[in-house]
C-alpha positions as CSV (number, residue, x, y, z in Angstrom):
1,M,30.6,-13.0,-13.1
2,V,31.4,-12.7,-9.4
3,W,29.3,-14.9,-7.2
4,F,29.2,-13.7,-3.6
5,R,28.8,-16.2,-0.8
6,R,30.8,-15.8,2.5
7,D,32.7,-12.7,1.3
8,L,30.3,-9.7,1.7
9,R,32.8,-7.0,1.4
10,V,34.7,-5.0,-1.3
11,H,38.0,-4.4,0.4
12,D,40.7,-7.0,0.7
13,L,38.8,-9.4,-1.7
14,P,41.2,-11.0,-4.3
15,T,38.3,-12.4,-6.1
16,L,37.7,-8.9,-7.5
17,S,41.2,-8.5,-8.7
18,A,41.0,-11.9,-10.5
19,A,37.6,-10.9,-12.1
20,A,39.0,-7.5,-13.2
21,A,42.0,-9.2,-14.9
22,D,39.7,-11.6,-16.6
23,A,37.1,-9.3,-18.2
24,E,36.3,-5.7,-18.9
25,S,33.1,-6.0,-16.8
26,A,31.3,-8.4,-14.5
27,A,28.0,-9.1,-13.1
28,A,27.7,-9.3,-9.2
29,V,25.5,-12.2,-8.2
30,F,24.1,-13.7,-5.1
31,V,22.0,-16.9,-5.0
32,F,19.5,-17.4,-2.3
33,D,18.9,-21.0,-1.8
34,S,15.8,-21.2,0.4
35,R,16.4,-25.0,0.8
36,V,19.4,-24.5,3.0
37,A,18.8,-21.0,4.4
38,R,17.3,-21.7,7.8
39,P,15.2,-19.0,9.5
40,G,16.8,-17.5,12.6
41,P,19.0,-14.9,13.9
42,R,22.1,-15.9,11.7
43,T,20.1,-15.7,8.5
44,D,18.6,-12.3,9.5
45,F,22.1,-11.1,10.2
46,F,23.4,-12.4,6.8
47,L,20.6,-10.8,5.0
48,A,21.1,-7.4,6.6
49,C,24.9,-7.7,5.6
50,L,23.8,-8.7,2.1
51,A,21.7,-5.5,1.9
52,E,24.8,-3.4,3.1
53,H,26.9,-5.1,0.5
54,D,24.4,-4.3,-2.2
55,R,24.6,-0.6,-1.2
56,A,28.4,-0.8,-1.4
57,L,27.9,-2.1,-5.0
58,E,25.5,0.7,-5.8
59,N,22.5,-1.7,-6.0
60,R,24.1,-3.7,-8.7
61,L,23.8,-7.1,-7.0
62,I,21.8,-9.6,-9.1
63,V,19.8,-11.8,-6.8
64,L,18.8,-15.3,-7.9
65,D,16.5,-17.7,-6.2
66,G,17.0,-21.5,-6.3
67,D,19.6,-24.2,-6.7
68,P,22.8,-22.6,-7.7
69,A,23.6,-25.5,-10.1
70,V,20.5,-24.5,-12.0
71,V,20.2,-20.8,-11.9
72,L,23.8,-19.9,-12.3
73,P,24.4,-21.7,-15.6
74,E,21.2,-20.2,-16.9
75,L,22.3,-16.7,-16.1
76,V,25.8,-17.4,-17.6
77,N,24.1,-18.3,-20.8
78,R,21.9,-15.3,-20.9
79,L,24.8,-12.9,-20.2
80,G,27.4,-14.8,-22.2
81,A,29.7,-14.7,-19.3
82,G,33.1,-16.3,-19.9
83,S,33.9,-17.2,-16.3
84,V,32.4,-17.4,-12.8
85,H,34.7,-16.0,-10.0
86,V,34.4,-17.1,-6.3
87,S,36.3,-17.2,-3.1
88,A,36.9,-20.9,-2.4
89,D,34.4,-22.5,0.2
90,Y,35.9,-25.4,2.3
91,S,32.9,-26.2,4.2
92,P,31.4,-29.8,3.5
93,Y,28.3,-28.4,1.9
94,G,30.2,-25.7,0.1
95,V,32.6,-28.2,-1.5
96,R,29.7,-30.4,-2.7
97,R,27.7,-27.4,-4.0
98,D,30.7,-26.0,-5.9
99,E,31.5,-29.3,-7.5
100,R,27.8,-29.6,-8.8
101,V,27.9,-26.0,-10.0
102,E,31.3,-26.7,-11.7
103,R,29.9,-29.7,-13.6
104,A,26.7,-27.7,-14.6
105,L,28.8,-24.8,-16.0
106,G,30.5,-27.2,-18.4
107,D,33.1,-25.2,-20.4
108,T,32.7,-22.1,-18.3
109,P,35.3,-22.2,-15.6
110,L,34.6,-21.6,-12.0
111,V,37.6,-19.7,-10.8
112,R,38.4,-19.9,-7.1
113,T,40.6,-17.1,-5.7
114,G,41.3,-16.8,-2.0
115,S,39.1,-18.1,0.7
116,P,37.7,-17.0,4.1
117,Y,40.9,-17.9,5.9
118,A,44.4,-16.4,6.1
119,V,45.7,-19.9,5.3
120,A,43.4,-22.1,3.3
121,P,42.4,-25.5,4.9
122,G,44.6,-28.3,3.7
123,R,47.5,-25.9,2.9
124,I,49.6,-26.7,6.0
125,R,50.9,-30.3,6.4
126,K,53.2,-32.1,8.7
127,A,56.6,-33.2,7.5
128,D,55.2,-36.7,6.7
129,G,52.4,-35.2,4.6
130,G,49.6,-35.8,7.2
131,E,47.3,-33.3,8.8
132,Y,47.7,-31.7,12.1
133,R,45.4,-33.0,14.9
134,V,46.8,-30.9,17.7
135,F,46.6,-27.1,18.0
136,G,50.1,-26.2,19.3
137,P,52.1,-27.7,16.4
138,Y,49.5,-26.4,13.8
139,Q,49.8,-22.9,15.3
140,R,53.6,-22.9,14.9
141,A,53.3,-24.2,11.3
142,W,50.7,-21.6,10.6
143,H,52.9,-18.9,11.7
144,D,55.8,-20.2,9.8
145,H,53.7,-20.5,6.7
146,G,52.6,-16.8,7.0
147,W,49.9,-15.2,4.8
148,R,49.6,-12.7,2.0
149,S,49.1,-9.0,2.4
150,P,45.6,-7.6,2.0
151,A,44.4,-7.3,-1.5
152,S,44.1,-3.7,-2.7
153,T,40.5,-3.7,-3.9
154,D,37.3,-1.7,-3.5
155,A,33.9,-1.4,-5.2
156,S,35.6,0.3,-8.2
157,T,38.0,-2.5,-8.9
158,V,35.4,-4.2,-11.1
159,A,33.3,-2.4,-13.8
160,W,30.0,-3.8,-12.6
161,I,27.1,-4.5,-15.0
162,D,23.9,-2.7,-14.2
163,P,21.1,-5.3,-13.5
164,A,18.6,-3.1,-15.4
165,D,20.7,-3.5,-18.5
166,V,20.2,-7.3,-18.4
167,G,16.7,-7.5,-17.1
168,E,17.8,-9.1,-13.9
169,R,17.4,-7.7,-10.4
170,N,14.9,-9.4,-8.0
171,P,14.4,-7.9,-4.6
172,L,16.7,-8.9,-1.7
173,P,15.1,-11.2,0.8
174,P,14.4,-9.0,3.9
175,P,15.5,-10.2,7.4
176,A,12.6,-11.5,9.5
177,A,13.9,-9.4,12.4
178,D,16.4,-6.6,12.9
179,P,19.7,-8.1,13.9
180,K,21.1,-7.1,17.3
181,T,24.7,-6.5,15.8
182,A,25.2,-3.7,13.3
183,P,25.5,-5.4,9.8
184,G,27.9,-4.9,7.0
185,E,31.5,-4.1,6.1
186,D,31.6,-0.6,7.4
187,A,30.2,-1.7,10.8
188,A,32.8,-4.5,10.8
189,L,35.7,-2.2,10.2
190,R,34.5,0.3,12.8
191,R,34.3,-2.4,15.4
192,W,37.8,-3.7,14.4
193,T,39.2,-0.2,14.8
194,Q,37.6,0.2,18.2
195,F,38.9,-3.1,19.4
196,R,42.4,-2.8,17.9
197,D,42.8,0.7,19.5
198,A,41.9,-0.8,22.9
199,L,43.8,-4.1,22.5
200,D,46.0,-3.6,25.6
201,G,44.8,-5.9,28.3
202,Y,43.1,-8.3,26.0
203,A,45.0,-11.4,27.1
204,G,44.2,-11.0,30.7
205,D,40.6,-9.7,30.4
206,R,39.2,-11.8,27.4
207,D,37.8,-14.5,29.8
208,R,35.7,-12.0,31.8
209,P,32.1,-12.0,30.6
210,D,31.4,-9.1,32.8
211,L,33.7,-6.9,30.7
212,D,33.4,-5.9,27.1
213,R,36.9,-7.2,26.2
214,T,36.3,-9.5,23.4
215,S,36.6,-8.5,19.8
216,R,32.9,-9.3,18.8
217,L,34.2,-9.9,15.3
218,S,33.2,-13.5,14.8
219,A,30.0,-12.8,13.1
220,Y,31.7,-10.5,10.6
221,L,34.3,-13.0,10.0
222,K,31.7,-15.7,9.4
223,V,29.9,-13.8,6.6
224,G,33.2,-12.3,5.3
225,C,32.5,-8.6,6.1
226,L,36.1,-8.8,7.4
227,H,38.9,-11.0,6.3
228,P,41.4,-12.3,9.0
229,R,44.3,-11.4,6.8
230,T,43.3,-7.7,7.2
231,L,43.4,-8.1,11.0
232,L,46.7,-9.9,10.9
233,H,48.2,-7.3,8.7
234,D,47.2,-4.4,11.0
235,L,48.9,-6.2,13.9
236,R,52.0,-7.1,12.0
237,D,54.2,-4.8,14.0
238,R,53.0,-6.1,17.5
239,S,54.6,-8.9,19.2
240,D,53.2,-8.3,22.7
241,T,51.2,-10.7,24.7
242,D,47.9,-9.1,23.8
243,A,48.4,-9.2,20.0
244,S,49.8,-12.7,20.2
245,K,46.8,-13.9,22.1
246,F,44.4,-12.4,19.5
247,R,46.4,-14.0,16.7
248,S,46.1,-17.3,18.5
249,E,42.3,-16.9,18.6
250,L,42.2,-16.4,14.8
251,C,44.4,-19.4,14.4
252,W,41.9,-21.7,16.4
253,R,39.4,-20.7,13.8
254,E,41.7,-21.8,11.0
255,F,42.7,-24.9,12.8
256,Y,39.1,-26.1,13.2
257,A,38.5,-25.3,9.5
258,D,41.5,-27.4,8.6
259,V,40.2,-30.3,10.9
260,L,36.8,-30.2,9.3
261,H,38.4,-30.2,5.8
262,H,40.2,-33.3,6.4
263,R,37.3,-35.0,8.4
264,P,34.0,-33.7,7.3
265,D,32.3,-36.5,9.2
266,T,33.3,-34.7,12.4
267,A,30.6,-32.1,11.7
268,Y,28.2,-34.5,13.4
269,E,30.3,-37.5,14.6
270,N,33.0,-37.7,17.3
271,F,36.6,-37.1,16.2
272,D,37.6,-39.7,18.9
273,E,35.6,-42.6,17.9
274,R,35.7,-44.1,21.3
275,F,33.0,-41.6,22.4
276,A,30.4,-43.3,20.1
277,R,30.3,-45.8,23.0
278,L,30.0,-43.3,25.8
279,P,26.7,-43.8,27.6
280,Y,24.7,-40.5,27.5
281,D,21.2,-40.1,28.9
282,S,18.0,-40.2,26.8
283,G,14.3,-40.2,27.3
284,P,11.9,-37.8,29.1
285,E,14.2,-36.9,32.0
286,A,17.0,-36.0,29.5
287,D,14.5,-34.0,27.4
288,A,13.4,-32.0,30.5
289,A,17.1,-31.4,31.6
290,F,17.9,-30.2,28.1
291,R,14.9,-27.8,28.1
292,A,16.0,-26.4,31.5
293,W,19.4,-25.9,30.0
294,R,18.1,-24.3,26.8
295,D,15.8,-21.9,28.8
296,G,18.3,-20.8,31.4
297,R,16.5,-22.5,34.3
298,T,19.2,-24.9,35.7
299,G,19.6,-23.1,39.0
300,Y,23.3,-22.5,38.2
301,P,23.6,-18.8,37.7
302,I,26.5,-18.5,35.2
303,V,24.9,-21.2,33.1
304,D,21.6,-19.6,33.2
305,A,23.0,-16.2,32.3
306,G,24.9,-17.5,29.4
307,M,21.9,-19.3,27.9
308,R,19.8,-16.2,28.3
309,Q,22.4,-14.1,26.6
310,L,22.3,-16.5,23.7
311,A,18.5,-16.2,23.4
312,A,18.6,-12.5,23.6
313,E,21.6,-11.6,21.5
314,G,22.4,-14.5,19.3
315,W,25.8,-14.4,20.8
316,M,27.6,-15.7,24.0
317,H,30.8,-15.0,25.6
318,N,33.5,-17.7,24.7
319,R,34.4,-18.5,28.3
320,V,30.7,-19.0,29.1
321,R,30.2,-21.1,26.0
322,M,32.7,-23.5,27.4
323,I,31.0,-23.5,30.9
324,V,27.4,-24.1,29.5
325,A,28.8,-26.8,27.1
326,S,30.6,-28.7,30.0
327,F,27.4,-28.5,32.1
328,L,25.3,-30.0,29.4
329,T,27.6,-32.9,28.4
330,K,29.1,-33.7,31.8
331,D,26.5,-32.6,34.4
332,L,23.4,-33.4,32.4
333,H,25.0,-36.2,30.4
334,V,23.4,-35.1,27.2
335,P,25.2,-35.7,23.7
336,W,27.1,-32.6,22.6
337,Q,25.3,-32.8,19.2
338,W,22.1,-31.5,21.0
339,G,23.9,-28.5,22.3
340,A,25.8,-27.8,19.1
341,R,22.5,-27.9,17.1
342,H,20.9,-25.4,19.5
343,F,24.0,-23.1,19.3
344,M,23.7,-23.1,15.5
345,D,20.0,-22.3,15.5
346,L,20.7,-19.2,17.6
347,L,24.2,-17.9,17.1
348,I,24.7,-15.2,14.5
349,D,28.3,-16.2,14.3
350,G,27.5,-19.9,14.1
351,D,30.4,-21.4,12.1
352,L,30.1,-25.2,11.6
353,A,33.9,-25.9,12.0
354,S,34.3,-23.7,15.1
355,N,31.0,-24.7,16.7
356,Q,31.2,-28.4,16.3
357,H,34.8,-28.7,17.2
358,G,34.5,-26.3,20.1
359,W,31.7,-28.5,21.5
360,Q,33.9,-31.6,21.0
361,W,36.8,-29.9,22.7
362,V,34.7,-29.4,25.8
363,A,33.0,-32.9,25.5
364,G,36.4,-34.5,25.3
365,S,35.7,-36.2,22.0
366,G,37.5,-33.9,19.7
367,T,41.0,-33.3,18.3
368,D,43.3,-31.6,20.9
369,A,40.3,-31.9,23.3
370,A,40.3,-30.9,26.9
371,P,40.8,-34.2,28.8
372,Y,37.5,-35.8,29.6
373,F,38.2,-35.6,33.3
374,R,38.3,-31.9,33.1
375,V,34.8,-31.1,34.3
376,F,34.1,-27.4,34.6
377,N,32.6,-26.6,38.1
378,P,30.0,-23.8,37.1
379,T,30.1,-22.2,40.5
380,V,33.9,-22.0,40.6
381,Q,34.0,-20.7,37.0
382,G,31.5,-18.1,37.7
383,E,33.4,-16.8,40.8
384,R,36.6,-16.7,38.9
385,F,35.5,-15.0,35.7
386,D,32.5,-12.9,36.9
387,P,33.9,-12.1,40.3
388,D,31.5,-9.4,41.2
389,G,28.4,-11.2,39.7
390,D,27.7,-8.4,37.3
391,Y,27.3,-10.6,34.3
392,I,24.8,-12.8,36.1
393,R,22.7,-10.0,37.4
394,R,22.6,-8.5,33.8
395,W,21.0,-11.6,32.4
396,V,19.2,-13.1,35.3
397,P,16.8,-10.5,36.6
398,E,15.6,-12.7,39.5
399,L,19.0,-12.4,41.0
400,R,19.5,-8.7,40.7
401,S,18.8,-8.1,44.4
402,V,21.6,-10.6,45.4
403,P,24.8,-8.6,46.1
404,G,28.3,-9.3,45.0
405,R,29.8,-12.8,44.9
406,E,26.9,-14.2,46.8
407,V,25.1,-14.4,43.6
408,H,27.2,-17.4,42.5
409,R,26.4,-19.7,45.5
410,L,23.1,-18.3,46.9
411,R,23.9,-19.7,50.3
412,H,21.3,-17.7,52.0
413,D,18.0,-16.7,50.5
414,R,17.5,-18.1,47.0
415,P,14.8,-15.9,45.4
416,N,11.4,-17.7,45.1
417,D,11.3,-17.1,41.4
418,Y,14.6,-18.5,40.7
419,P,14.8,-22.4,40.3
420,A,16.7,-24.8,42.6
421,Q,19.7,-26.6,41.1
422,I,18.4,-29.3,38.8
423,V,21.5,-31.6,39.6
424,D,24.2,-31.9,42.2
425,H,27.4,-31.0,40.3
426,A,29.7,-33.0,42.7
427,A,27.7,-36.2,42.1
428,E,27.3,-35.6,38.3
429,R,31.1,-35.1,38.0
430,L,31.8,-38.5,39.5
431,D,29.1,-40.0,37.2
432,A,30.8,-38.5,34.2
433,L,34.2,-39.8,35.2
434,D,32.7,-43.3,35.7
435,R,31.1,-43.2,32.2
436,W,34.5,-42.2,30.8
437,S,36.2,-45.1,32.5
438,Q,33.9,-47.5,30.8
439,I,35.2,-46.5,27.3
440,K,38.8,-45.1,27.7
441,N,40.5,-48.3,27.1
């Protein structure tokens, strides 16, 4: 049996090679656990990718509904399966789930081959055996460790059992809404090819939200329509600045997975425990400020554009993610967990390790974090990275009549239907630094 989870592809999937070496035929299985599948854009995208994956398997995917620790052993017994093959899952929930399934399977082995990462979390250690807490040294060790070449697999690697032959099929759960991003492995490979062939200039342009210069691969990596090893292999002969920068971005994803593997508590708690004492705001005023941030009605154009892009697309440019996170935590003095939860509700690429630790990087409470005294000025950030204001006008229609760079400061006529700034950034910056001074020692 091959149990698919975050690996919805048939190419470069070592799990298939392991299953083919273990048995003459195998059942392709997916378990829909409605207890943990939260409705929203990410689930819709996942289900659309699952439907594409089923087509790649020629509609041979067996879909179960329920607790994997209950329904998988039942199916193993009915089929007489000798083993269950998976890609290892290193998320806190995935580890607990797989341990429960392994116990429930009894003598039937749960065989883990590969993972969603080029280098599995926990594999890289410092010379003293400890884990890395700073990105730079981790990145050097990650490069030195290296990664395997892509696995030579496709849908024919395994002789799949026809669900009709075993009386198991069940309809795939349909998405509640059509995803804004094309789903599936074929779409992921097309996007990768387009991005790879236009990689020149990436290092300089990736921070510009007004330009389409990011890879847009994060959602595909999240659900496993692509493996990072494939991308790294395709860039193996490039050592230029653009390729190096893209490899660095892939490494950040693996670094945060490694951090969460060693410190699963940091999914919801501060890596830097001092920040548990940082005074954040609460009560009706904090709730109202959070709603204004969430709805893109703060009066700061770059912040509002980012939040509206998130609501419309289930995605936000990475530079803008940092800007809006800094604004929430350091201008509005709201706990990072509020913003991280909202992101996970809406992002189709919402990955627990990357999302939570990205938020902590900005909030100052994480490993390798930006210093707390680095408070992003949203107006200056907008002028620097959206110099002509095109990104803002794309997402904030009230400001489309404001020309050029004027859209960042609105020094003259602020449109009547666009809100005034809900806080004074200069004052809130000093307030944030004062709060930090109360706990830093």
